[in-house]
KOLGU-282968 format. One record per residue (C-alpha): x, y negated, z. Coordinates in steps of 0.001 Angstrom, whole numbers, padded with zeros to 6 digits, always signed. Example, Ala and Ser with C-alpha at 12.3 -4.5 7.8 and 13.67 -1.06 7.14 Angstrom:
<pts>
(pt (+012300; +004500; +007800)),
(pt (+013670; +001060; +007140)),
</pts>
This chain:
<pts>
(pt (+107295; -096370; +118297)),
(pt (+110545; -096521; +116346)),
(pt (+110557; -096473; +112562)),
(pt (+113440; -094948; +110615)),
(pt (+113179; -095980; +106959)),
(pt (+116175; -093807; +106011)),
(pt (+114493; -090429; +106347)),
(pt (+111206; -088568; +106209)),
(pt (+107925; -089990; +104966)),
(pt (+108978; -093618; +105467)),
(pt (+112073; -093158; +103281)),
(pt (+110074; -091235; +100682)),
(pt (+107463; -093996; +100552)),
(pt (+110159; -096640; +100220)),
(pt (+111780; -094697; +097367)),
(pt (+108431; -094350; +095603)),
(pt (+107600; -098037; +096115)),
(pt (+110961; -099107; +094656)),
(pt (+110327; -096808; +091660)),
(pt (+106903; -098350; +091028)),
(pt (+105082; -095224; +092196)),
(pt (+102681; -097151; +094390)),
(pt (+100077; -094437; +094915)),
(pt (+102783; -091985; +096029)),
(pt (+104228; -094616; +098391)),
(pt (+100759; -095144; +099852)),
(pt (+100343; -091407; +100392)),
(pt (+103745; -090983; +102063)),
(pt (+103209; -093884; +104453)),
(pt (+099657; -092822; +105231)),
(pt (+100950; -089663; +106912)),
(pt (+102871; -091837; +109390)),
(pt (+100004; -094320; +109753)),
(pt (+097572; -091599; +110819)),
(pt (+099712; -090715; +113854)),
(pt (+100813; -094246; +114810)),
(pt (+099589; -096116; +117900)),
(pt (+098720; -099832; +117841)),
(pt (+100195; -102274; +116883)),
(pt (+102269; -100026; +114622)),
(pt (+099100; -098647; +113025)),
(pt (+097981; -102108; +111923)),
(pt (+101515; -102895; +110694)),
(pt (+101604; -099754; +108551)),
(pt (+098133; -100440; +107221)),
(pt (+099373; -103816; +105988)),
(pt (+102388; -102233; +104284)),
(pt (+100167; -099582; +102702)),
(pt (+097819; -102284; +101410)),
(pt (+100742; -103954; +099630)),
(pt (+101449; -100692; +097792)),
(pt (+097747; -100238; +097014)),
(pt (+097572; -103779; +095608)),
(pt (+100182; -102925; +093026)),
(pt (+098359; -099772; +092052)),
(pt (+095535; -102191; +091121)),
(pt (+097955; -104134; +088936)),
(pt (+098249; -101060; +086712)),
(pt (+094501; -101395; +086111)),
(pt (+094695; -105155; +085447)),
(pt (+092463; -105751; +088456)),
(pt (+093545; -109174; +089730)),
(pt (+090671; -109333; +092213)),
(pt (+091761; -106019; +093754)),
(pt (+095357; -107219; +093956)),
(pt (+094347; -110477; +095642)),
(pt (+091983; -108821; +098109)),
(pt (+094512; -106198; +099180)),
(pt (+097383; -108668; +099473)),
(pt (+095173; -110994; +101533)),
(pt (+094151; -108114; +103805)),
(pt (+097798; -107073; +104183)),
(pt (+098775; -110610; +105121)),
(pt (+096030; -110782; +107773)),
(pt (+097459; -107628; +109367)),
(pt (+101116; -108665; +109093)),
(pt (+100865; -112376; +110001)),
(pt (+100423; -111891; +113776)),
(pt (+103566; -109759; +114019)),
(pt (+107072; -111082; +114761)),
(pt (+109594; -111803; +111951)),
(pt (+111139; -108355; +112325)),
(pt (+108787; -105521; +113184)),
(pt (+108731; -101820; +112501)),
(pt (+112256; -101988; +111152)),
(pt (+111283; -104322; +108291)),
(pt (+112013; -107940; +107452)),
(pt (+108424; -109171; +107735)),
(pt (+109279; -112810; +107033)),
(pt (+110554; -111776; +103601)),
(pt (+107538; -109560; +102932)),
(pt (+105009; -112181; +104058)),
(pt (+106699; -114916; +101985)),
(pt (+106589; -112671; +098907)),
(pt (+102911; -111859; +099497)),
(pt (+102040; -115561; +099808)),
(pt (+103922; -116323; +096597)),
(pt (+102048; -113591; +094682)),
(pt (+098726; -114867; +096037)),
(pt (+099548; -118395; +094832)),
(pt (+100265; -117081; +091343)),
(pt (+096949; -115195; +091316)),
(pt (+095055; -118246; +092622)),
(pt (+096338; -120313; +089684)),
(pt (+094007; -118315; +087443)),
(pt (+094527; -117605; +083796)),
(pt (+095638; -114287; +082353)),
(pt (+096631; -111611; +084846)),
(pt (+100374; -111981; +085337)),
(pt (+102754; -109056; +085729)),
(pt (+103728; -109642; +089332)),
(pt (+106922; -108329; +090853)),
(pt (+105989; -106294; +093939)),
(pt (+106816; -107939; +097276)),
(pt (+110106; -106868; +098787)),
(pt (+109805; -104256; +101519)),
(pt (+113261; -104331; +103088)),
(pt (+114424; -102389; +106125)),
(pt (+116616; -104310; +108534)),
</pts>
């Protein structure tokens, strides 16, 4: 399956994600996820979980953020550095960095969402 992040639901989700509209990004990408075969389905689920994690940030739910980012990383880690038209090394590094900040404890920080960058 080939992903084109410049048009359709993928582009709309990317636009929403960049604008901080994480629930809308999740919804846009879910329409593609529902029709995707494996391993693309698992890849998209990981990307969707990143967006969902930052919806939890709006609610100051650090446990929800950490759980969703960890789940996303489990889905994305087995994939190659570039998959589905995205730079997964960049995304995975950003996720790990956010998880380290959350693991440090203390007040819930305002995290910058991980970068989801098309190649």
